[in-house]
C-alpha positions in Angstrom: -2.8 49.1 11.4 1.0 49.7 11.6 3.5 46.9 10.9 4.5 47.0 14.6 0.9 46.5 15.7 0.5 43.6 13.3 3.7 42.0 14.5 2.5 42.3 18.1 -0.9 40.7 17.4 0.8 37.9 15.4 3.2 37.3 18.3 0.3 37.1 20.8 -1.7 34.8 18.5 1.3 32.5 17.9 1.8 32.2 21.6 -1.8 31.0 22.0 -1.5 28.7 19.0 1.5 27.0 20.6 -0.6 26.4 23.7 -3.4 24.9 21.5 -5.8 27.8 22.2 -7.0 28.1 18.6 -10.2 29.9 19.4 -8.5 32.7 21.4 -5.8 33.1 18.7 -8.4 33.1 16.0 -10.2 36.1 17.6 -7.0 38.1 17.8 -6.2 37.3 14.1 -9.8 38.1 13.0 -9.6 41.6 14.6 -6.1 42.2 13.0 -7.3 41.2 9.5 -10.1 43.8 9.7 -7.4 46.4 10.0 -5.0 44.9 7.5 -6.8 43.2 4.7 -3.7 42.6 2.5 -1.6 40.7 5.1 -1.1 37.1 3.9 0.5 35.9 7.1 -2.6 37.0 9.0 -4.9 35.1 6.6 -2.8 31.9 6.8 -2.6 32.0 10.6 -6.4 32.5 10.8 -6.9 29.7 8.3 -4.7 27.4 10.4 -6.6 28.3 13.6 -9.9 27.5 11.9 -8.6 24.2 10.6 -7.1 23.0 13.9 -9.8 24.5 16.1 -12.4 22.4 14.3 -10.1 19.4 14.2 -9.5 19.5 18.0 -13.2 20.0 18.7 -14.1 16.8 16.7 -11.8 14.6 19.0 -13.0 16.0 22.3 -15.1 13.0 23.3 -12.7 10.2 22.3 -10.3 8.1 24.3 -6.7 9.5 24.6 -5.5 7.1 21.9 -8.4 8.0 19.6 -7.8 11.7 20.1 -4.1 11.3 19.3 -4.6 9.1 16.3 -7.2 11.5 14.9 -4.9 14.4 15.3 -2.2 12.5 13.4 -4.6 11.7 10.7 -5.6 15.4 10.4 -2.0 16.4 10.2 -1.6 14.3 7.1 -4.8 16.0 5.7 -3.4 19.4 6.6 0.0 18.8 4.9 -1.6 17.3 1.8 -4.0 20.2 1.6 -1.2 22.7 1.7 0.7 20.8 -1.0 -2.4 20.7 -3.3 -2.9 24.4 -2.7 0.7 25.1 -3.6 0.5 23.1 -6.8 -2.8 24.6 -8.0 -2.0 27.1 -10.8 -5.3 27.3 -12.7 -6.9 30.0 -10.6 -8.4 33.3 -11.5 -6.8 36.5 -10.3 -9.6 36.9 -7.7 -8.9 33.4 -6.4 -5.1 34.0 -6.3 -5.7 36.9 -3.9 -7.5 34.5 -1.6 -4.9 31.7 -2.0 -3.5 30.4 1.3 0.3 30.7 1.3 2.1 28.8 4.0 4.3 30.9 6.3 7.3 29.4 8.3 6.4 31.3 11.6 2.8 30.1 11.4 3.8 26.6 10.6 6.2 26.5 13.5 3.6 27.7 16.0 0.9 25.4 14.6 3.2 22.4 14.7 4.0 23.0 18.4 0.4 23.4 19.3 -0.7 20.3 17.4 2.0 17.9 18.5 1.9 19.2 22.1 -1.8 18.2 22.1 -1.1 14.8 20.5 1.9 14.1 22.8 -0.3 14.8 25.9 -2.8 12.2 24.5 -0.3 9.6 23.8 1.6 10.0 27.1 -1.7 9.5 29.0 -2.4 6.4 26.9 1.1 5.1 27.7 0.4 5.6 31.4 -2.9 3.9 31.1 -1.5 0.7 29.4 1.9 0.6 31.2 1.2 -2.4 33.4 -1.5 -4.0 31.2 -0.1 -7.3 30.0 -3.1 -7.9 27.7 -2.0 -5.1 25.3 -0.3 -6.4 22.2 3.3 -5.6 21.8 2.7 -4.2 18.3 0.2 -1.7 19.9 2.9 -0.6 22.3 5.4 -0.2 19.5 2.9 1.9 17.5 2.4 4.1 20.6 6.2 4.6 21.2 6.5 5.5 17.5 3.9 8.2 17.8 5.3 9.6 21.0 8.7 9.6 19.2 7.2 11.6 16.3 5.7 14.1 18.7 9.0 14.7 20.5 10.8 15.0 17.1 8.3 17.6 15.8 8.8 19.5 19.0 12.5 19.5 18.6 13.4 17.1 21.4 15.4 14.7 19.3 17.1 12.7 22.1 13.7 11.9 23.7 12.4 11.1 20.3 15.2 8.7 19.5 14.8 7.0 22.9 11.1 6.2 22.2 11.9 5.2 18.6 14.6 2.8 19.8 12.1 1.3 22.2 9.7 0.8 19.3 12.4 -0.8 17.2 13.2 -3.3 19.9 9.6 -4.5 19.7 9.3 -4.3 15.9 12.7 -4.5 14.3 13.0 -3.6 10.6 9.9 -1.5 10.6 9.9 1.1 7.8 8.0 3.8 9.7 10.3 3.4 12.8 13.5 3.4 10.8 12.3 6.4 8.7 11.6 8.4 11.9 15.0 7.5 13.4 16.6 8.6 10.2 14.7 11.9 10.2 15.8 12.5 13.9 19.4 11.7 13.0 19.4 14.0 10.0 17.8 16.9 12.1 20.5 16.2 14.8 23.3 16.5 12.3 24.1 12.7 12.2 24.2 12.6 8.4 25.9 9.3 7.7 23.6 7.3 10.1 20.6 9.2 8.8 21.4 8.2 5.2 21.8 4.6 6.1 18.6 4.5 8.0 16.6 6.2 5.3 18.0 3.8 2.7 16.9 0.8 4.8 13.6 2.2 5.7 12.5 2.7 2.1 13.8 -0.8 1.2 11.9 -2.7 3.9 8.4 -1.4 2.9 8.2 2.0 1.5 4.3 1.9 1.4 4.2 2.0 5.2 6.0 5.4 5.5 4.0 8.5 5.9 5.8 11.4 4.2 3.8 14.1 6.2 5.9 13.2 9.3 9.3 13.6 7.6 10.8 17.0 7.7 14.6 17.0 7.4 16.1 18.8 4.5 17.9 15.6 3.5 14.8 13.6 2.8 12.7 16.5 1.6 15.3 17.2 -1.2 14.8 13.6 -2.4 11.0 13.7 -2.1 11.0 17.0 -4.2 13.1 15.3 -6.9 10.9 12.2 -7.0 7.8 14.4 -7.2 8.9 15.6 -10.7 7.5 12.3 -12.0 3.9 13.6 -11.2 2.9 10.1 -10.0 0.5 8.9 -7.4 1.4 8.9 -3.7 1.9 5.1 -3.7 4.2 5.3 -6.7 6.1 8.2 -5.2 7.0 6.2 -2.2 8.7 3.6 -4.5 10.5 6.2 -6.5 12.0 8.0 -3.5 14.7 5.3 -2.9 15.5 5.4 -6.6 16.1 9.2 -6.5 17.9 8.7 -3.2 20.5 6.7 -5.0 20.7 9.0 -8.0 21.2 12.1 -5.8 23.8 10.4 -3.5 21.6 10.8 -0.5 21.2 7.0 0.0 24.9 6.5 -0.5 25.8 5.0 3.0 25.4 1.3 2.7 26.1 -2.0 4.4 27.0 -5.3 2.9 24.6 -8.2 2.2 24.9 -11.8 3.4 24.9 -14.6 0.8 21.4 -15.5 2.0 20.2 -11.9 1.5 21.8 -11.9 -2.0 20.0 -15.1 -3.0 16.7 -13.8 -1.7 17.1 -10.5 -3.5 17.9 -12.3 -6.8 14.9 -14.5 -6.4 12.7 -11.5 -5.6 13.9 -9.7 -8.7 13.0 -12.7 -10.8 9.6 -13.0 -9.2 8.8 -9.3 -9.8 10.0 -9.5 -13.5 7.4 -12.3 -13.9 4.8 -10.2 -12.2 5.6 -7.3 -14.7 4.3 -9.5 -17.5 0.9 -9.9 -15.9 -1.4 -7.1 -17.2 -3.3 -7.2 -13.9 -0.2 -5.8 -12.1 0.9 -2.1 -12.1 4.1 -1.6 -13.9 4.2 2.0 -12.4 4.7 0.4 -9.0 6.9 -2.5 -10.0 9.3 -0.6 -12.1 10.8 1.6 -9.3 10.7 -1.5 -6.9 12.8 -3.5 -9.4 15.2 -0.6 -10.1 15.8 -0.1 -6.3 16.4 -3.8 -5.9 18.9 -3.8 -8.7 20.8 -0.8 -7.2 21.1 -2.8 -4.1 22.5 -6.0 -5.7 24.8 -4.0 -8.0 26.3 -2.4 -5.0 26.9 -5.9 -3.5 28.6 -7.2 -6.6 30.8 -4.2 -7.0 32.1 -4.7 -3.4 32.6 -8.4 -4.0 35.9 -10.0 -5.0 34.3 -13.2 -6.2 34.9 -14.4 -9.7 32.1 -13.2 -12.0 31.0 -10.4 -9.7 31.8 -7.7 -12.2 29.8 -9.5 -14.9 26.9 -9.9 -12.5 27.0 -6.2 -11.8 26.8 -5.4 -15.5 24.0 -7.8 -15.9 21.8 -6.0 -13.4 22.8 -2.6 -14.8 21.4 -3.8 -18.2 18.3 -5.0 -16.4 17.7 -1.4 -15.2 18.0 -0.2 -18.8 15.2 -2.7 -19.7 13.0 -1.3 -17.0 13.7 2.4 -17.7 16.2 3.8 -20.1 15.8 7.2 -18.6 16.8 6.0 -15.1 19.6 3.9 -16.6 21.1 7.0 -18.3 20.8 9.0 -15.1 22.4 6.2 -13.1 25.3 5.6 -15.5 25.9 9.4 -15.7 25.9 9.8 -11.9 28.5 7.0 -11.6 30.9 8.9 -13.9 30.9 12.1 -11.7 
């Protein structure tokens, strides 16, 4: 098959994938593969159709909310599967030839098809509960968050931010909501506000943030840096704000009230006690403590109070006690 013919078949298949017609697209791609066995883009597109065709089939009989939630869950599985595939290096030459390699055009079409389907489910659910006073406000916030994510993934950032702001009114200081607002702002070119929102999101409760739904280059660069630690997903979420500080991405900050400073110092002391308990994971507590120290150091360096400089040095030395590696990176970054 000529390159022109392959391109035409791919274009036709991508149009169907964007409409969520995975079975129709799959047939086109299958026929094209028969005539061009070496084309990796065809293989990846066919694999995506197979994955999402089966995924959408499994949710056919659920409620709108169940369907949307399951599609979101499968998106996380999809992204993690691609990441594992990309990392796997111990493969035979025969397996390497069959290795699925992600393609930007395929990913774009797939994303549009998947999130268009999910958005339709969530909007129908929104209409269903709109005037239902018995629905918990937290349920509504979760729904607005997911609608916002769908619009963001489809490139409609203003609509996305509108729904995310509605969610934030109901659940202020929610890490998943702030992370999505940050991602939208970054994708919209609002760099300063994006940095501030990302910093706060990962401080509130990093464990509640789902990385599979973050796509801006800004946060992906930090995630990539944090992944060099080869840690678990839970640990990674705690290391992201540490590397956000070290790479100057989380460098837009706001001041802390005296009450917030007192609470932060108390939380640091509590976590240091927890570090001494063998039952607790130092792998989780170490990045948490470092991030908290970064925050309080920033406060004292802004402060004109007597003793503030000494306090700043004290918390820098605490970081050295937690991780000399991070301390060295931190002090080096401050000299630049």
